[in-house]
C-alpha positions as MATLAB code, in Angstrom:
seq = 'XXXXXXXXXXXXXXXXXXXXXXXXXXXXXXXXXXXXXXXXXXXXXXXXXXXXXXXXXXXXXXXXXXXXXXXXXXXXXXXXXXXXXXXXXXXXXXXXXXXXXXXXXXXXXXXXXXXXXXXXXXXXXXXXXXXXXXXXXXXXXXXXXXXXXXXXXXXXXXXXXXX';
ca = [
      16.825   -3.281   -0.369;
      13.417   -4.909   -0.116;
      12.591   -7.407   -2.853;
       9.610   -6.904   -5.122;
       7.559   -9.613   -3.386;
       8.248   -8.058    0.013;
       7.324   -4.659   -1.350;
       3.883   -5.944   -2.361;
       3.385   -7.642    1.025;
       4.458   -4.580    2.983;
       2.205   -2.361    0.904;
      -0.696   -4.725    1.548;
      -0.045   -4.417    5.277;
       0.211   -0.630    4.842;
      -3.244   -0.563    3.261;
      -4.651   -2.608    6.150;
      -3.046   -0.291    8.726;
      -4.255    2.792    6.853;
      -7.762    1.311    6.800;
      -7.576    0.825   10.571;
      -6.610    4.485   10.861;
      -9.582    5.568    8.745;
     -11.964    3.420   10.789;
     -10.517    4.924   13.968;
     -11.190    8.432   12.655;
     -14.793    7.473   11.899;
     -15.037    6.033   15.423;
     -13.567    9.200   16.933;
     -16.106   11.348   15.075;
     -18.931    9.167   16.385;
     -17.526    9.352   19.921;
     -17.171   13.150   19.660;
     -20.850   13.309   18.676;
     -21.758   11.670   22.004;
     -19.998   14.326   24.083;
     -23.113   16.392   24.714;
     -25.805   13.723   24.526;
     -27.535   11.722   27.209;
     -25.601    8.466   26.989;
     -28.354    6.527   28.722;
     -30.671    7.298   25.803;
     -27.935    6.377   23.311;
     -27.223    3.121   25.172;
     -30.929    2.286   25.279;
     -31.261    2.877   21.529;
     -28.152    0.849   20.632;
     -29.153   -2.061   22.870;
     -32.654   -2.058   21.332;
     -31.218   -2.075   17.798;
     -28.926   -4.977   18.748;
     -31.865   -6.795   20.392;
     -30.089   -7.038   23.740;
     -32.301   -7.878   26.696;
     -32.427   -4.677   28.823;
     -32.492   -6.812   31.964;
     -29.297   -8.691   31.128;
     -26.072   -8.177   33.069;
     -24.435   -6.798   29.927;
     -27.173   -4.197   29.419;
     -27.063   -3.210   33.077;
     -23.278   -2.751   32.850;
     -23.709   -0.603   29.735;
     -26.327    1.548   31.481;
     -24.117    1.961   34.571;
     -21.181    3.022   32.406;
     -23.391    5.426   30.447;
     -24.640    7.021   33.672;
     -21.100    7.483   35.016;
     -19.505    8.887   31.845;
     -18.869   12.621   31.705;
     -18.428   14.812   28.629;
     -14.752   15.228   29.524;
     -14.231   11.466   29.645;
     -15.949   11.040   26.288;
     -13.725   13.725   24.742;
     -10.648   12.086   26.272;
     -11.607    8.728   24.744;
     -12.240   10.385   21.363;
      -8.816   12.045   21.443;
      -7.266    8.708   22.417;
      -8.887    7.119   19.377;
      -7.453    9.923   17.217;
      -3.979    9.226   18.622;
      -4.477    5.550   17.754;
      -5.446    6.602   14.213;
      -2.297    8.714   13.961;
      -0.144    5.758   15.022;
      -1.830    3.534   12.416;
      -1.201    6.168    9.696;
       2.465    6.573   10.660;
       2.877    2.801   10.573;
       1.091    2.602    7.202;
       3.316    5.273    5.650;
       6.451    3.604    7.008;
       5.386    0.208    5.662;
       4.465    1.715    2.295;
       7.973    3.178    2.061;
       9.536   -0.096    3.287;
      11.206    1.482    6.320;
      12.936   -0.910    8.717;
      11.569    0.907   11.764;
       7.995    0.439   10.453;
       8.547   -3.283    9.959;
       9.796   -3.595   13.544;
       6.967   -1.407   14.815;
       4.347   -3.430   12.933;
       5.723   -6.693   14.302;
       5.790   -5.330   17.858;
       2.293   -3.952   17.435;
       0.987   -7.301   16.184;
       2.750   -9.162   19.021;
       1.105   -6.925   21.626;
      -2.315   -8.249   20.604;
      -1.350  -11.925   20.990;
      -1.935  -12.312   24.760;
      -5.360  -10.682   24.517;
      -6.351  -12.761   21.470;
      -5.231  -16.008   23.147;
      -7.043  -15.079   26.362;
     -10.235  -14.359   24.428;
     -10.077  -17.711   22.628;
      -9.460  -19.579   25.877;
     -12.247  -17.676   27.619;
     -14.852  -18.275   24.936;
     -13.939  -19.927   21.642;
     -15.332  -18.443   18.456;
     -14.138  -19.201   14.931;
     -13.850  -15.474   14.203;
     -11.481  -15.035   17.166;
      -9.425  -18.005   15.979;
      -9.256  -16.568   12.457;
      -8.106  -13.197   13.777;
      -5.405  -14.880   15.863;
      -4.273  -16.946   12.876;
      -4.086  -13.875   10.626;
      -2.107  -12.023   13.297;
       0.344  -14.914   13.613;
       0.755  -15.023    9.821;
       1.506  -11.270    9.798;
       4.065  -11.676   12.597;
       5.792  -14.591   10.846;
       5.792  -12.675    7.554;
       7.294   -9.559    9.145;
       9.906  -11.662   10.945;
      10.824  -13.231    7.602;
      11.060   -9.829    5.902;
      13.290   -8.512    8.693;
      15.474  -11.630    8.585;
      15.714  -11.477    4.778;
      16.609   -7.777    4.862;
      19.311   -8.476    7.439;
      20.734  -11.301    5.318;
      20.821   -9.038    2.274;
      22.606   -6.346    4.294;
      25.230   -8.856    5.414;
      25.797   -9.949    1.812;
      26.228   -6.336    0.739;
      28.762   -5.744    3.542;
      30.756   -8.801    2.511;
      30.716   -7.800   -1.156;
      31.727   -4.209   -0.407;
      34.774   -5.130    1.703;
      37.923   -4.617   -0.439;
];
């Protein structure tokens, strides 16, 4: 049985994961809207709004990608984002209900981001990247503690139930 303090922590994580799912759905809707548009025009508009120099290597890479993208590829990406949203919602529901599998899944999911986050910090340090890495590590340590505590409680119950 999960203690009251763990319940609050797991529900907080569930809200975060559910929020990620909602943001992913919004992203998928936006991506779906690009399926039948000229992506070069969209890229030009977005880069202008962000004040990116159109002659920069980044802008040129964006324009090349926009020229190569097909409607089918855009739809495939949008469906992939919807699958991601579904995974986030399943994880959120499992955490909300304090399911062991969701705690393990959340910890594995958080651990999968670590190499990328560390690489990004080493490549080009930013305080935001460091904060994200720190938060992720805190979540992993918290979930490991919850799993350890749950296991200890299960062992105690087994010992107490043996006649």
